[in-house]
N, CA, C and O atoms as CSV, one atom per row, in Angstrom:
chain,resi,resn,atom,element,x,y,z
A,1,MET,N,N,-24.554,-23.642,-8.480
A,1,MET,CA,C,-25.152,-23.202,-9.709
A,1,MET,C,C,-24.460,-23.854,-10.905
A,1,MET,O,O,-25.133,-24.307,-11.830
A,2,LEU,N,N,-23.125,-23.907,-10.900
A,2,LEU,CA,C,-22.425,-24.539,-12.009
A,2,LEU,C,C,-22.696,-26.034,-12.056
A,2,LEU,O,O,-22.759,-26.625,-13.134
A,3,THR,N,N,-22.856,-26.644,-10.889
A,3,THR,CA,C,-23.160,-28.069,-10.862
A,3,THR,C,C,-24.527,-28.324,-11.483
A,3,THR,O,O,-24.687,-29.277,-12.245
A,4,ALA,N,N,-25.497,-27.502,-11.177
A,4,ALA,CA,C,-26.828,-27.658,-11.749
A,4,ALA,C,C,-26.806,-27.431,-13.258
A,4,ALA,O,O,-27.488,-28.139,-13.999
A,5,PHE,N,N,-26.037,-26.461,-13.714
A,5,PHE,CA,C,-25.926,-26.206,-15.153
A,5,PHE,C,C,-25.274,-27.392,-15.856
A,5,PHE,O,O,-25.739,-27.828,-16.909
A,6,SER,N,N,-24.191,-27.912,-15.269
A,6,SER,CA,C,-23.507,-29.059,-15.857
A,6,SER,C,C,-24.408,-30.286,-15.862
A,6,SER,O,O,-24.414,-31.049,-16.828
A,7,LEU,N,N,-25.154,-30.477,-14.811
A,7,LEU,CA,C,-26.071,-31.613,-14.720
A,7,LEU,C,C,-27.168,-31.502,-15.776
A,7,LEU,O,O,-27.567,-32.509,-16.360
A,8,GLY,N,N,-27.649,-30.306,-16.020
A,8,GLY,CA,C,-28.697,-30.108,-17.010
A,8,GLY,C,C,-28.207,-30.238,-18.440
A,8,GLY,O,O,-28.952,-30.708,-19.300
A,9,THR,N,N,-26.964,-29.832,-18.720
A,9,THR,CA,C,-26.478,-29.860,-20.099
A,9,THR,C,C,-25.817,-31.180,-20.474
A,9,THR,O,O,-26.001,-31.661,-21.592
A,10,THR,N,N,-25.055,-31.773,-19.566
A,10,THR,CA,C,-24.321,-32.997,-19.907
A,10,THR,C,C,-24.862,-34.239,-19.225
A,10,THR,O,O,-24.544,-35.353,-19.639
A,11,GLY,N,N,-25.672,-34.073,-18.192
A,11,GLY,CA,C,-26.183,-35.221,-17.459
A,11,GLY,C,C,-25.251,-35.692,-16.362
A,11,GLY,O,O,-25.554,-36.667,-15.674
A,12,ARG,N,N,-24.119,-35.016,-16.183
A,12,ARG,CA,C,-23.166,-35.359,-15.122
A,12,ARG,C,C,-22.934,-34.131,-14.252
A,12,ARG,O,O,-23.066,-32.998,-14.715
A,13,ALA,N,N,-22.586,-34.363,-12.987
A,13,ALA,CA,C,-22.363,-33.246,-12.082
A,13,ALA,C,C,-20.983,-32.628,-12.283
A,13,ALA,O,O,-20.777,-31.460,-11.954
A,14,THR,N,N,-20.045,-33.391,-12.814
A,14,THR,CA,C,-18.703,-32.855,-13.042
A,14,THR,C,C,-18.656,-32.132,-14.384
A,14,THR,O,O,-19.312,-32.554,-15.336
A,15,PRO,N,N,-17.894,-31.054,-14.467
A,15,PRO,CA,C,-17.795,-30.328,-15.728
A,15,PRO,C,C,-17.124,-31.177,-16.806
A,15,PRO,O,O,-16.211,-31.947,-16.507
A,16,ALA,N,N,-17.560,-31.045,-18.030
A,16,ALA,CA,C,-16.991,-31.784,-19.150
A,16,ALA,C,C,-15.892,-30.946,-19.781
A,16,ALA,O,O,-16.166,-30.064,-20.595
A,17,VAL,N,N,-14.652,-31.220,-19.409
A,17,VAL,CA,C,-13.502,-30.493,-19.935
A,17,VAL,C,C,-12.530,-31.518,-20.498
A,17,VAL,O,O,-12.200,-32.500,-19.834
A,18,THR,N,N,-12.077,-31.289,-21.716
A,18,THR,CA,C,-11.102,-32.192,-22.313
A,18,THR,C,C,-9.746,-31.994,-21.643
A,18,THR,O,O,-9.442,-30.895,-21.180
A,19,PRO,N,N,-8.939,-33.030,-21.587
A,19,PRO,CA,C,-7.620,-32.886,-20.959
A,19,PRO,C,C,-6.745,-31.832,-21.636
A,19,PRO,O,O,-5.979,-31.142,-20.963
A,20,LEU,N,N,-6.849,-31.704,-22.946
A,20,LEU,CA,C,-6.048,-30.696,-23.645
A,20,LEU,C,C,-6.435,-29.281,-23.217
A,20,LEU,O,O,-5.564,-28.437,-23.008
A,21,LEU,N,N,-7.714,-29.023,-23.089
A,21,LEU,CA,C,-8.163,-27.711,-22.640
A,21,LEU,C,C,-7.700,-27.443,-21.211
A,21,LEU,O,O,-7.287,-26.330,-20.887
A,22,TYR,N,N,-7.768,-28.452,-20.369
A,22,TYR,CA,C,-7.318,-28.304,-18.981
A,22,TYR,C,C,-5.825,-27.960,-18.941
A,22,TYR,O,O,-5.416,-27.066,-18.201
A,23,VAL,N,N,-5.015,-28.664,-19.731
A,23,VAL,CA,C,-3.570,-28.397,-19.770
A,23,VAL,C,C,-3.299,-26.995,-20.304
A,23,VAL,O,O,-2.406,-26.308,-19.808
A,24,CYS,N,N,-4.049,-26.565,-21.298
A,24,CYS,CA,C,-3.874,-25.218,-21.848
A,24,CYS,C,C,-4.200,-24.141,-20.817
A,24,CYS,O,O,-3.468,-23.158,-20.701
A,25,VAL,N,N,-5.269,-24.311,-20.081
A,25,VAL,CA,C,-5.650,-23.322,-19.070
A,25,VAL,C,C,-4.612,-23.271,-17.950
A,25,VAL,O,O,-4.228,-22.187,-17.508
A,26,VAL,N,N,-4.160,-24.431,-17.493
A,26,VAL,CA,C,-3.155,-24.462,-16.428
A,26,VAL,C,C,-1.832,-23.885,-16.922
A,26,VAL,O,O,-1.157,-23.164,-16.187
A,27,GLY,N,N,-1.458,-24.195,-18.157
A,27,GLY,CA,C,-0.229,-23.643,-18.728
A,27,GLY,C,C,-0.293,-22.134,-18.873
A,27,GLY,O,O,0.669,-21.433,-18.559
A,28,PHE,N,N,-1.426,-21.632,-19.350
A,28,PHE,CA,C,-1.588,-20.179,-19.489
A,28,PHE,C,C,-1.525,-19.493,-18.127
A,28,PHE,O,O,-0.923,-18.426,-18.001
A,29,ALA,N,N,-2.132,-20.084,-17.120
A,29,ALA,CA,C,-2.085,-19.506,-15.774
A,29,ALA,C,C,-0.650,-19.507,-15.236
A,29,ALA,O,O,-0.235,-18.561,-14.566
A,30,GLY,N,N,0.094,-20.557,-15.527
A,30,GLY,CA,C,1.489,-20.612,-15.098
A,30,GLY,C,C,2.349,-19.559,-15.763
A,30,GLY,O,O,3.161,-18.905,-15.108
A,31,VAL,N,N,2.172,-19.393,-17.077
A,31,VAL,CA,C,2.929,-18.364,-17.802
A,31,VAL,C,C,2.546,-16.978,-17.310
A,31,VAL,O,O,3.413,-16.120,-17.142
A,32,LEU,N,N,1.272,-16.750,-17.079
A,32,LEU,CA,C,0.820,-15.455,-16.570
A,32,LEU,C,C,1.407,-15.162,-15.194
A,32,LEU,O,O,1.809,-14.030,-14.924
A,33,ALA,N,N,1.461,-16.161,-14.327
A,33,ALA,CA,C,2.056,-15.975,-12.998
A,33,ALA,C,C,3.547,-15.701,-13.100
A,33,ALA,O,O,4.076,-14.870,-12.362
A,34,LEU,N,N,4.225,-16.385,-14.000
A,34,LEU,CA,C,5.661,-16.166,-14.178
A,34,LEU,C,C,5.945,-14.756,-14.675
A,34,LEU,O,O,6.843,-14.083,-14.169
A,35,VAL,N,N,5.189,-14.317,-15.655
A,35,VAL,CA,C,5.393,-12.973,-16.207
A,35,VAL,C,C,5.038,-11.904,-15.180
A,35,VAL,O,O,5.752,-10.908,-15.057
A,36,SER,N,N,3.947,-12.094,-14.443
A,36,SER,CA,C,3.537,-11.070,-13.475
A,36,SER,C,C,4.507,-10.987,-12.298
A,36,SER,O,O,4.514,-9.984,-11.585
A,37,GLY,N,N,5.301,-11.988,-12.084
A,37,GLY,CA,C,6.317,-11.918,-11.037
A,37,GLY,C,C,7.670,-11.482,-11.559
A,37,GLY,O,O,8.417,-10.799,-10.859
A,38,ALA,N,N,7.993,-11.872,-12.791
A,38,ALA,CA,C,9.314,-11.581,-13.345
A,38,ALA,C,C,9.462,-10.135,-13.808
A,38,ALA,O,O,10.517,-9.531,-13.613
A,39,VAL,N,N,8.436,-9.583,-14.408
A,39,VAL,CA,C,8.543,-8.221,-14.946
A,39,VAL,C,C,8.733,-7.187,-13.826
A,39,VAL,O,O,9.654,-6.377,-13.925
A,40,PRO,N,N,7.916,-7.173,-12.772
A,40,PRO,CA,C,8.176,-6.212,-11.703
A,40,PRO,C,C,9.491,-6.496,-10.965
A,40,PRO,O,O,10.159,-5.566,-10.513
A,41,GLY,N,N,9.859,-7.758,-10.845
A,41,GLY,CA,C,11.118,-8.097,-10.195
A,41,GLY,C,C,12.305,-7.584,-10.968
A,41,GLY,O,O,13.259,-7.068,-10.385
A,42,ARG,N,N,12.252,-7.723,-12.279
A,42,ARG,CA,C,13.341,-7.213,-13.110
A,42,ARG,C,C,13.409,-5.690,-13.046
A,42,ARG,O,O,14.497,-5.115,-13.011
A,43,ALA,N,N,12.258,-5.044,-13.031
A,43,ALA,CA,C,12.240,-3.583,-12.939
A,43,ALA,C,C,12.787,-3.109,-11.600
A,43,ALA,O,O,13.471,-2.088,-11.535
A,44,ALA,N,N,12.494,-3.838,-10.540
A,44,ALA,CA,C,12.983,-3.450,-9.217
A,44,ALA,C,C,14.485,-3.657,-9.085
A,44,ALA,O,O,15.156,-2.909,-8.375
A,45,LEU,N,N,15.005,-4.652,-9.754
A,45,LEU,CA,C,16.435,-4.949,-9.655
A,45,LEU,C,C,17.266,-4.247,-10.715
A,45,LEU,O,O,18.480,-4.440,-10.772
A,46,ARG,N,N,16.644,-3.447,-11.545
A,46,ARG,CA,C,17.386,-2.761,-12.603
A,46,ARG,C,C,18.344,-1.706,-12.034
A,46,ARG,O,O,19.459,-1.558,-12.534
A,47,VAL,N,N,17.928,-0.979,-11.005
A,47,VAL,CA,C,18.751,0.060,-10.396
A,47,VAL,C,C,19.626,-0.592,-9.317
A,47,VAL,O,O,19.172,-1.461,-8.574
A,48,ARG,N,N,20.856,-0.165,-9.250
A,48,ARG,CA,C,21.762,-0.725,-8.250
A,48,ARG,C,C,21.286,-0.347,-6.847
A,48,ARG,O,O,20.793,0.761,-6.635
A,49,ALA,N,N,21.428,-1.241,-5.913
A,49,ALA,CA,C,20.946,-1.040,-4.542
A,49,ALA,C,C,21.679,0.123,-3.859
A,49,ALA,O,O,21.081,0.848,-3.064
A,50,VAL,N,N,22.960,0.300,-4.163
A,50,VAL,CA,C,23.729,1.385,-3.554
A,50,VAL,C,C,23.186,2.725,-4.006
A,50,VAL,O,O,23.138,3.668,-3.217
A,51,THR,N,N,22.781,2.827,-5.245
A,51,THR,CA,C,22.219,4.085,-5.765
A,51,THR,C,C,20.914,4.418,-5.050
A,51,THR,O,O,20.676,5.572,-4.696
A,52,VAL,N,N,20.094,3.441,-4.845
A,52,VAL,CA,C,18.812,3.665,-4.176
A,52,VAL,C,C,19.038,3.991,-2.709
A,52,VAL,O,O,18.381,4.884,-2.171
A,53,ALA,N,N,19.946,3.292,-2.053
A,53,ALA,CA,C,20.175,3.489,-0.618
A,53,ALA,C,C,20.785,4.852,-0.325
A,53,ALA,O,O,20.529,5.416,0.739
A,54,THR,N,N,21.577,5.391,-1.230
A,54,THR,CA,C,22.233,6.685,-0.980
A,54,THR,C,C,21.493,7.855,-1.610
A,54,THR,O,O,21.999,8.977,-1.589
A,55,ALA,N,N,20.319,7.628,-2.166
A,55,ALA,CA,C,19.549,8.712,-2.783
A,55,ALA,C,C,19.057,9.660,-1.698
A,55,ALA,O,O,18.716,9.233,-0.594
A,56,LYS,N,N,19.023,10.940,-2.019
A,56,LYS,CA,C,18.627,11.963,-1.035
A,56,LYS,C,C,17.139,12.228,-1.034
A,56,LYS,O,O,16.679,13.012,-0.203
A,57,GLU,N,N,16.357,11.626,-1.912
A,57,GLU,CA,C,14.928,11.895,-1.966
A,57,GLU,C,C,14.219,11.315,-0.804
A,57,GLU,O,O,13.000,11.450,-0.693
């Protein structure tokens, strides 16, 4: 469906994306992946492991 839309609007089967836009999208995805991994990791490592292991709950 996207190929047909691109073919109808631009005359080419490949999407027309500028290199700057491509770099911005890839960069944003990279930053989002870094944040989504770092924030929960930091929260999990905030409490000392000995405290968690010896908890009575």
